[in-house]
VEXTORTI-509843 format. One record per residue (C-alpha): residue number from 0; chain; x, y negated, z. Coordinates in Angstrom, 2 decimals, padded with zeros to 5 digits. Example, Ala and Ser with C-alpha at 12.3 -4.5 7.8 and 13.67 -1.06 7.14 Angstrom:
2
+-----+----+---------+---------+---------+
:   i : ch :       x :       y :       z :
+-----+----+---------+---------+---------+
:   0 :  A :  012.30 :  004.50 :  007.80 :
:   1 :  A :  013.67 :  001.06 :  007.14 :
+-----+----+---------+---------+---------+
end
This chain:
346
+-----+----+---------+---------+---------+
:   i : ch :       x :       y :       z :
+-----+----+---------+---------+---------+
:   0 :  A :  004.71 :  010.94 : -018.64 :
:   1 :  A :  004.09 :  012.12 : -014.78 :
:   2 :  A :  007.51 :  013.68 : -014.09 :
:   3 :  A :  009.29 :  010.30 : -015.34 :
:   4 :  A :  010.63 :  008.15 : -012.19 :
:   5 :  A :  010.58 :  004.66 : -013.27 :
:   6 :  A :  014.05 :  002.45 : -012.81 :
:   7 :  A :  012.44 : -000.76 : -010.95 :
:   8 :  A :  013.76 : -003.89 : -011.01 :
:   9 :  A :  014.93 : -003.27 : -007.18 :
:  10 :  A :  016.61 : -000.21 : -008.53 :
:  11 :  A :  018.42 : -002.35 : -010.87 :
:  12 :  A :  019.33 : -005.24 : -008.57 :
:  13 :  A :  021.34 : -002.63 : -006.56 :
:  14 :  A :  023.66 : -001.46 : -009.36 :
:  15 :  A :  024.23 : -005.03 : -010.40 :
:  16 :  A :  027.00 : -006.68 : -008.89 :
:  17 :  A :  026.58 : -010.23 : -009.05 :
:  18 :  A :  028.94 : -012.61 : -009.90 :
:  19 :  A :  028.89 : -016.71 : -010.59 :
:  20 :  A :  029.12 : -017.85 : -014.03 :
:  21 :  A :  028.87 : -014.46 : -015.48 :
:  22 :  A :  025.47 : -012.98 : -016.72 :
:  23 :  A :  025.51 : -008.99 : -016.13 :
:  24 :  A :  023.28 : -006.73 : -018.21 :
:  25 :  A :  021.33 : -005.80 : -015.20 :
:  26 :  A :  020.20 : -009.01 : -015.11 :
:  27 :  A :  018.46 : -009.16 : -018.59 :
:  28 :  A :  017.48 : -005.53 : -018.74 :
:  29 :  A :  013.96 : -004.84 : -019.01 :
:  30 :  A :  012.15 : -002.62 : -016.55 :
:  31 :  A :  008.62 : -001.34 : -015.99 :
:  32 :  A :  006.70 : -004.01 : -014.04 :
:  33 :  A :  005.22 : -002.90 : -011.03 :
:  34 :  A :  001.66 : -001.16 : -011.44 :
:  35 :  A :  001.89 : -001.39 : -015.48 :
:  36 :  A :  001.20 :  001.27 : -017.64 :
:  37 :  A :  004.92 :  002.22 : -019.31 :
:  38 :  A :  003.32 :  003.03 : -022.73 :
:  39 :  A :  001.80 : -000.43 : -022.53 :
:  40 :  A :  004.76 : -001.92 : -021.81 :
:  41 :  A :  006.94 : -000.13 : -024.18 :
:  42 :  A :  004.51 : -001.03 : -027.04 :
:  43 :  A :  004.46 : -004.80 : -026.21 :
:  44 :  A :  008.09 : -005.59 : -025.20 :
:  45 :  A :  010.95 : -007.00 : -027.21 :
:  46 :  A :  013.55 : -004.87 : -026.48 :
:  47 :  A :  014.41 : -002.57 : -029.24 :
:  48 :  A :  015.83 :  000.38 : -027.01 :
:  49 :  A :  014.72 :  002.93 : -024.29 :
:  50 :  A :  017.14 :  004.24 : -021.47 :
:  51 :  A :  015.83 :  007.25 : -020.01 :
:  52 :  A :  018.44 :  009.56 : -017.82 :
:  53 :  A :  018.12 :  013.56 : -017.86 :
:  54 :  A :  019.62 :  014.55 : -014.51 :
:  55 :  A :  020.00 :  018.07 : -014.73 :
:  56 :  A :  022.45 :  020.77 : -015.16 :
:  57 :  A :  020.11 :  024.09 : -015.39 :
:  58 :  A :  020.89 :  024.41 : -019.08 :
:  59 :  A :  024.42 :  024.24 : -018.30 :
:  60 :  A :  024.23 :  026.91 : -015.67 :
:  61 :  A :  021.72 :  029.02 : -018.33 :
:  62 :  A :  024.95 :  029.43 : -020.50 :
:  63 :  A :  027.78 :  030.07 : -017.84 :
:  64 :  A :  028.58 :  026.79 : -017.72 :
:  65 :  A :  030.03 :  024.78 : -014.82 :
:  66 :  A :  027.43 :  022.56 : -013.40 :
:  67 :  A :  028.05 :  018.66 : -012.61 :
:  68 :  A :  026.17 :  017.19 : -015.46 :
:  69 :  A :  022.92 :  015.96 : -013.10 :
:  70 :  A :  025.56 :  013.47 : -011.82 :
:  71 :  A :  025.93 :  011.18 : -015.24 :
:  72 :  A :  022.66 :  009.24 : -015.63 :
:  73 :  A :  023.75 :  007.31 : -012.40 :
:  74 :  A :  027.15 :  006.74 : -013.01 :
:  75 :  A :  025.74 :  005.90 : -016.27 :
:  76 :  A :  023.70 :  003.33 : -015.62 :
:  77 :  A :  025.84 :  001.85 : -012.55 :
:  78 :  A :  028.11 :  000.98 : -015.07 :
:  79 :  A :  025.70 : -000.48 : -018.10 :
:  80 :  A :  024.04 : -002.51 : -015.54 :
:  81 :  A :  027.46 : -004.51 : -015.11 :
:  82 :  A :  028.53 : -005.14 : -018.43 :
:  83 :  A :  028.80 : -008.52 : -019.90 :
:  84 :  A :  025.47 : -009.92 : -021.36 :
:  85 :  A :  027.23 : -012.11 : -024.53 :
:  86 :  A :  026.83 : -012.92 : -028.10 :
:  87 :  A :  028.11 : -009.77 : -028.96 :
:  88 :  A :  025.95 : -007.52 : -027.12 :
:  89 :  A :  022.73 : -008.62 : -025.03 :
:  90 :  A :  021.03 : -007.03 : -022.16 :
:  91 :  A :  017.49 : -007.94 : -023.11 :
:  92 :  A :  017.55 : -005.91 : -026.18 :
:  93 :  A :  017.36 : -002.76 : -023.79 :
:  94 :  A :  014.39 : -001.11 : -021.56 :
:  95 :  A :  015.33 :  001.00 : -018.68 :
:  96 :  A :  012.49 :  003.49 : -018.88 :
:  97 :  A :  014.10 :  005.59 : -015.35 :
:  98 :  A :  014.84 :  008.92 : -015.07 :
:  99 :  A :  012.95 :  012.49 : -015.80 :
: 100 :  A :  012.19 :  014.46 : -012.60 :
: 101 :  A :  014.27 :  017.73 : -012.11 :
: 102 :  A :  014.15 :  018.36 : -008.63 :
: 103 :  A :  011.98 :  021.22 : -008.80 :
: 104 :  A :  013.87 :  022.99 : -011.75 :
: 105 :  A :  017.38 :  021.89 : -009.88 :
: 106 :  A :  016.29 :  023.49 : -006.39 :
: 107 :  A :  015.10 :  026.56 : -008.05 :
: 108 :  A :  018.26 :  027.07 : -010.10 :
: 109 :  A :  020.83 :  026.90 : -007.69 :
: 110 :  A :  020.82 :  029.94 : -005.95 :
: 111 :  A :  020.45 :  031.89 : -009.23 :
: 112 :  A :  023.44 :  033.97 : -010.37 :
: 113 :  A :  023.72 :  034.09 : -014.39 :
: 114 :  A :  025.33 :  037.30 : -014.08 :
: 115 :  A :  021.99 :  038.67 : -013.41 :
: 116 :  A :  019.59 :  039.80 : -016.03 :
: 117 :  A :  016.31 :  038.71 : -013.78 :
: 118 :  A :  018.06 :  035.57 : -012.62 :
: 119 :  A :  019.01 :  034.51 : -016.48 :
: 120 :  A :  016.07 :  034.84 : -017.48 :
: 121 :  A :  014.55 :  032.96 : -014.63 :
: 122 :  A :  017.18 :  030.05 : -015.75 :
: 123 :  A :  015.65 :  030.18 : -019.46 :
: 124 :  A :  012.41 :  029.32 : -018.09 :
: 125 :  A :  013.46 :  026.43 : -016.03 :
: 126 :  A :  014.91 :  025.11 : -018.87 :
: 127 :  A :  011.42 :  025.84 : -020.78 :
: 128 :  A :  010.00 :  023.38 : -018.34 :
: 129 :  A :  012.57 :  020.91 : -018.76 :
: 130 :  A :  011.88 :  020.86 : -022.58 :
: 131 :  A :  008.13 :  020.65 : -022.32 :
: 132 :  A :  009.18 :  017.28 : -020.49 :
: 133 :  A :  011.78 :  016.18 : -022.81 :
: 134 :  A :  009.51 :  016.63 : -025.69 :
: 135 :  A :  006.96 :  014.56 : -023.87 :
: 136 :  A :  009.24 :  011.58 : -023.06 :
: 137 :  A :  011.07 :  011.35 : -026.41 :
: 138 :  A :  007.66 :  011.52 : -028.59 :
: 139 :  A :  006.31 :  008.47 : -026.09 :
: 140 :  A :  009.14 :  006.16 : -026.97 :
: 141 :  A :  009.40 :  006.88 : -030.70 :
: 142 :  A :  005.70 :  006.45 : -031.18 :
: 143 :  A :  005.84 :  003.19 : -029.27 :
: 144 :  A :  008.08 :  002.04 : -032.07 :
: 145 :  A :  011.16 :  002.05 : -030.02 :
: 146 :  A :  014.99 :  003.79 : -030.37 :
: 147 :  A :  015.74 :  006.44 : -027.40 :
: 148 :  A :  018.84 :  006.32 : -026.20 :
: 149 :  A :  019.27 :  009.40 : -023.83 :
: 150 :  A :  021.89 :  010.17 : -021.16 :
: 151 :  A :  022.84 :  013.29 : -019.09 :
: 152 :  A :  022.24 :  016.59 : -018.66 :
: 153 :  A :  023.20 :  019.58 : -020.80 :
: 154 :  A :  022.87 :  020.25 : -024.61 :
: 155 :  A :  020.10 :  021.99 : -023.93 :
: 156 :  A :  018.34 :  018.54 : -024.14 :
: 157 :  A :  019.03 :  018.35 : -027.98 :
: 158 :  A :  016.02 :  020.76 : -028.46 :
: 159 :  A :  013.70 :  017.91 : -027.01 :
: 160 :  A :  014.79 :  015.15 : -028.19 :
: 161 :  A :  014.63 :  016.68 : -031.78 :
: 162 :  A :  011.13 :  017.88 : -031.18 :
: 163 :  A :  009.94 :  015.21 : -029.74 :
: 164 :  A :  011.35 :  012.44 : -032.34 :
: 165 :  A :  010.08 :  014.92 : -035.15 :
: 166 :  A :  006.46 :  014.83 : -033.25 :
: 167 :  A :  006.78 :  011.17 : -032.69 :
: 168 :  A :  007.62 :  010.54 : -036.22 :
: 169 :  A :  005.53 :  013.36 : -037.82 :
: 170 :  A :  007.99 :  015.33 : -039.54 :
: 171 :  A :  011.23 :  017.23 : -039.53 :
: 172 :  A :  014.45 :  015.33 : -038.83 :
: 173 :  A :  018.13 :  015.79 : -039.24 :
: 174 :  A :  021.29 :  015.84 : -036.88 :
: 175 :  A :  024.63 :  014.99 : -036.60 :
: 176 :  A :  026.52 :  016.47 : -033.28 :
: 177 :  A :  030.36 :  015.17 : -032.22 :
: 178 :  A :  030.99 :  018.65 : -030.34 :
: 179 :  A :  033.64 :  020.96 : -030.15 :
: 180 :  A :  030.66 :  024.01 : -029.85 :
: 181 :  A :  027.92 :  024.84 : -032.53 :
: 182 :  A :  025.38 :  025.19 : -030.16 :
: 183 :  A :  023.56 :  027.41 : -032.51 :
: 184 :  A :  023.80 :  030.36 : -030.86 :
: 185 :  A :  020.89 :  032.94 : -031.20 :
: 186 :  A :  017.78 :  032.72 : -029.78 :
: 187 :  A :  018.38 :  034.84 : -026.56 :
: 188 :  A :  016.25 :  032.34 : -024.22 :
: 189 :  A :  017.01 :  028.70 : -023.94 :
: 190 :  A :  020.31 :  027.44 : -022.66 :
: 191 :  A :  022.66 :  024.44 : -023.48 :
: 192 :  A :  024.33 :  026.76 : -026.20 :
: 193 :  A :  021.06 :  026.95 : -028.41 :
: 194 :  A :  019.25 :  023.76 : -028.56 :
: 195 :  A :  019.76 :  023.16 : -032.01 :
: 196 :  A :  019.26 :  026.29 : -032.86 :
: 197 :  A :  015.94 :  026.52 : -031.64 :
: 198 :  A :  014.80 :  023.63 : -033.08 :
: 199 :  A :  015.98 :  024.84 : -036.56 :
: 200 :  A :  013.78 :  028.04 : -035.87 :
: 201 :  A :  010.83 :  026.30 : -034.95 :
: 202 :  A :  011.04 :  023.95 : -038.08 :
: 203 :  A :  011.87 :  020.33 : -035.93 :
: 204 :  A :  015.37 :  020.11 : -037.28 :
: 205 :  A :  015.71 :  019.93 : -041.08 :
: 206 :  A :  019.53 :  020.02 : -041.58 :
: 207 :  A :  022.33 :  020.10 : -039.29 :
: 208 :  A :  026.06 :  018.71 : -039.24 :
: 209 :  A :  028.15 :  019.84 : -036.51 :
: 210 :  A :  031.48 :  017.31 : -036.47 :
: 211 :  A :  034.80 :  018.64 : -034.89 :
: 212 :  A :  034.25 :  022.47 : -034.12 :
: 213 :  A :  036.89 :  023.98 : -032.16 :
: 214 :  A :  038.06 :  026.72 : -034.23 :
: 215 :  A :  039.28 :  028.90 : -030.77 :
: 216 :  A :  035.83 :  028.55 : -029.36 :
: 217 :  A :  033.71 :  029.27 : -032.28 :
: 218 :  A :  032.51 :  033.06 : -032.48 :
: 219 :  A :  032.80 :  035.29 : -035.92 :
: 220 :  A :  029.10 :  035.96 : -035.50 :
: 221 :  A :  028.18 :  031.52 : -035.11 :
: 222 :  A :  030.48 :  031.52 : -038.10 :
: 223 :  A :  028.89 :  033.63 : -040.50 :
: 224 :  A :  025.60 :  032.34 : -039.62 :
: 225 :  A :  027.10 :  028.71 : -040.62 :
: 226 :  A :  028.29 :  029.98 : -044.02 :
: 227 :  A :  024.80 :  031.88 : -044.69 :
: 228 :  A :  023.01 :  028.22 : -043.88 :
: 229 :  A :  025.48 :  025.64 : -045.77 :
: 230 :  A :  022.85 :  024.02 : -047.48 :
: 231 :  A :  021.01 :  023.48 : -044.49 :
: 232 :  A :  023.71 :  023.19 : -041.59 :
: 233 :  A :  027.29 :  022.51 : -042.58 :
: 234 :  A :  030.27 :  021.47 : -040.41 :
: 235 :  A :  033.99 :  020.62 : -040.04 :
: 236 :  A :  036.68 :  021.82 : -037.88 :
: 237 :  A :  038.75 :  019.47 : -035.25 :
: 238 :  A :  041.90 :  021.46 : -036.31 :
: 239 :  A :  041.42 :  021.16 : -039.91 :
: 240 :  A :  041.06 :  017.28 : -039.19 :
: 241 :  A :  043.49 :  016.46 : -036.46 :
: 242 :  A :  045.93 :  019.62 : -036.45 :
: 243 :  A :  046.58 :  021.07 : -039.84 :
: 244 :  A :  045.37 :  017.72 : -041.22 :
: 245 :  A :  043.57 :  019.02 : -044.39 :
: 246 :  A :  040.80 :  016.37 : -043.76 :
: 247 :  A :  040.67 :  012.68 : -042.91 :
: 248 :  A :  038.43 :  011.75 : -040.41 :
: 249 :  A :  037.21 :  008.75 : -042.29 :
: 250 :  A :  036.33 :  010.66 : -045.42 :
: 251 :  A :  034.97 :  013.48 : -042.99 :
: 252 :  A :  032.56 :  010.90 : -041.45 :
: 253 :  A :  031.26 :  010.42 : -044.98 :
: 254 :  A :  030.37 :  013.60 : -046.01 :
: 255 :  A :  028.65 :  014.39 : -042.91 :
: 256 :  A :  026.65 :  011.40 : -043.49 :
: 257 :  A :  026.04 :  012.58 : -047.00 :
: 258 :  A :  024.63 :  015.24 : -045.83 :
: 259 :  A :  022.08 :  013.74 : -042.95 :
: 260 :  A :  021.47 :  010.32 : -044.47 :
: 261 :  A :  018.22 :  010.86 : -046.76 :
: 262 :  A :  015.98 :  011.11 : -043.59 :
: 263 :  A :  015.53 :  010.13 : -039.85 :
: 264 :  A :  018.17 :  011.67 : -037.79 :
: 265 :  A :  019.59 :  012.21 : -034.34 :
: 266 :  A :  023.09 :  011.28 : -032.90 :
: 267 :  A :  024.02 :  014.08 : -030.77 :
: 268 :  A :  027.53 :  013.72 : -028.61 :
: 269 :  A :  028.99 :  016.16 : -026.19 :
: 270 :  A :  031.43 :  014.58 : -023.95 :
: 271 :  A :  033.66 :  017.76 : -023.53 :
: 272 :  A :  034.48 :  017.68 : -027.21 :
: 273 :  A :  036.95 :  014.68 : -025.56 :
: 274 :  A :  040.27 :  015.95 : -023.84 :
: 275 :  A :  040.45 :  015.75 : -019.84 :
: 276 :  A :  036.89 :  014.46 : -019.75 :
: 277 :  A :  035.02 :  015.99 : -016.64 :
: 278 :  A :  032.36 :  018.09 : -018.27 :
: 279 :  A :  030.73 :  022.11 : -018.00 :
: 280 :  A :  033.64 :  022.93 : -020.88 :
: 281 :  A :  036.82 :  020.75 : -020.27 :
: 282 :  A :  039.25 :  020.53 : -023.06 :
: 283 :  A :  042.93 :  019.54 : -023.20 :
: 284 :  A :  042.94 :  018.64 : -026.96 :
: 285 :  A :  040.20 :  016.79 : -028.54 :
: 286 :  A :  039.03 :  013.78 : -030.72 :
: 287 :  A :  040.18 :  010.24 : -028.84 :
: 288 :  A :  038.00 :  007.69 : -027.33 :
: 289 :  A :  038.42 :  005.30 : -029.76 :
: 290 :  A :  037.42 :  008.02 : -032.64 :
: 291 :  A :  033.92 :  009.01 : -031.00 :
: 292 :  A :  033.17 :  004.81 : -030.73 :
: 293 :  A :  034.24 :  004.77 : -034.41 :
: 294 :  A :  031.67 :  007.78 : -034.61 :
: 295 :  A :  028.91 :  006.24 : -032.96 :
: 296 :  A :  029.24 :  003.09 : -034.51 :
: 297 :  A :  029.45 :  004.59 : -038.13 :
: 298 :  A :  026.07 :  006.54 : -037.95 :
: 299 :  A :  024.22 :  003.99 : -035.37 :
: 300 :  A :  024.59 :  001.61 : -038.25 :
: 301 :  A :  021.86 :  003.25 : -040.68 :
: 302 :  A :  017.87 :  002.72 : -040.15 :
: 303 :  A :  017.59 :  006.50 : -040.64 :
: 304 :  A :  019.66 :  006.94 : -037.05 :
: 305 :  A :  016.21 :  007.32 : -034.51 :
: 306 :  A :  017.83 :  008.03 : -031.24 :
: 307 :  A :  021.36 :  008.64 : -029.43 :
: 308 :  A :  021.90 :  011.60 : -026.46 :
: 309 :  A :  024.88 :  011.37 : -024.88 :
: 310 :  A :  025.61 :  015.05 : -022.93 :
: 311 :  A :  027.53 :  017.30 : -020.85 :
: 312 :  A :  030.08 :  014.36 : -018.63 :
: 313 :  A :  030.29 :  015.31 : -015.38 :
: 314 :  A :  031.72 :  012.75 : -012.62 :
: 315 :  A :  030.84 :  014.74 : -009.80 :
: 316 :  A :  033.51 :  017.50 : -011.35 :
: 317 :  A :  036.43 :  014.80 : -011.79 :
: 318 :  A :  038.50 :  013.39 : -009.34 :
: 319 :  A :  036.08 :  010.76 : -007.08 :
: 320 :  A :  038.38 :  007.94 : -007.21 :
: 321 :  A :  037.66 :  008.47 : -011.57 :
: 322 :  A :  034.04 :  009.10 : -010.84 :
: 323 :  A :  033.56 :  005.55 : -012.50 :
: 324 :  A :  035.30 :  005.99 : -015.46 :
: 325 :  A :  032.72 :  008.57 : -017.43 :
: 326 :  A :  029.63 :  006.26 : -016.88 :
: 327 :  A :  031.86 :  003.54 : -017.88 :
: 328 :  A :  032.82 :  005.19 : -021.12 :
: 329 :  A :  028.74 :  006.15 : -021.84 :
: 330 :  A :  028.60 :  002.13 : -021.22 :
: 331 :  A :  030.80 :  001.72 : -024.26 :
: 332 :  A :  029.01 :  004.02 : -026.68 :
: 333 :  A :  025.17 :  002.65 : -025.92 :
: 334 :  A :  026.65 : -000.76 : -026.72 :
: 335 :  A :  028.61 :  000.54 : -029.80 :
: 336 :  A :  025.10 :  001.87 : -030.43 :
: 337 :  A :  023.34 : -001.20 : -030.19 :
: 338 :  A :  026.38 : -003.40 : -032.07 :
: 339 :  A :  026.33 : -001.41 : -034.90 :
: 340 :  A :  022.79 : -001.91 : -035.81 :
: 341 :  A :  022.84 : -005.70 : -035.50 :
: 342 :  A :  022.46 : -006.06 : -039.07 :
: 343 :  A :  019.68 : -003.84 : -039.90 :
: 344 :  A :  016.46 : -005.15 : -040.82 :
: 345 :  A :  013.62 : -005.92 : -037.90 :
+-----+----+---------+---------+---------+
end
């Protein structure tokens, strides 16, 4: 994991607001001790969950989206460090590994123009470089017997999460994706809109359920592709659940769960499915935060839930005074996931 920047005990102290009479996650979460091999530490530490950040938005740029997702990791870890450590959820269950160093790719991408064919190809090449590193990090965490919680970046990183988990477990996995978009677009070069289709094509993704597609932003071509693959790829739409009320939210959770439950699966969350959340594809209409939290809690409680990925949130695109709120939201989702797994066998 040469491209990993470890999150040190000093880094943790800097973002933890100590207060008399309180114990914060930042005082209990584990970090890699100085000079120790990260893999050896992960194998022997008692923490079940490993936090890792991917501060990049190259995949978003390659998909003609608004950059900004690179800022989510710092906002999230600052909020998570200040969650109360108590009987409901304990910070000691988490090891903070660090963040992937995407500095080189971000620097190279910043002046590339999506509208130019040559630049688009360069952006896709940069995404492939990021893919390789994300795969390595996730595979390593899985092989250490831990559950990765991956924060930040564009949804291009679903590919690395799925492939890394599949390689770590030695078999293809399933995925459920809370998203306004399918991210199952054609194989036209890597970007944030085709992470799942590439993982499927290469045999790492077995079954895939998209939860809450927005009908207005799903092309006829994608719908036709999904219809042909309904035994392996299925979906529901936000419109039929919340607008026309043809389907029930709770029943659809069960439908999606039945589709993926028999194999290891990843939980993918795109924050652009929530209204008024600063992201690369911000929406005014979508599921509520409470419904997303219910989604995380519902899918997290199964032993086959192998990782969680929260992406596309872009604090830098929001109002400066509210930048911390996306980090706070991510903190809720992280603890909802961990709390849902309390009753699982050790």
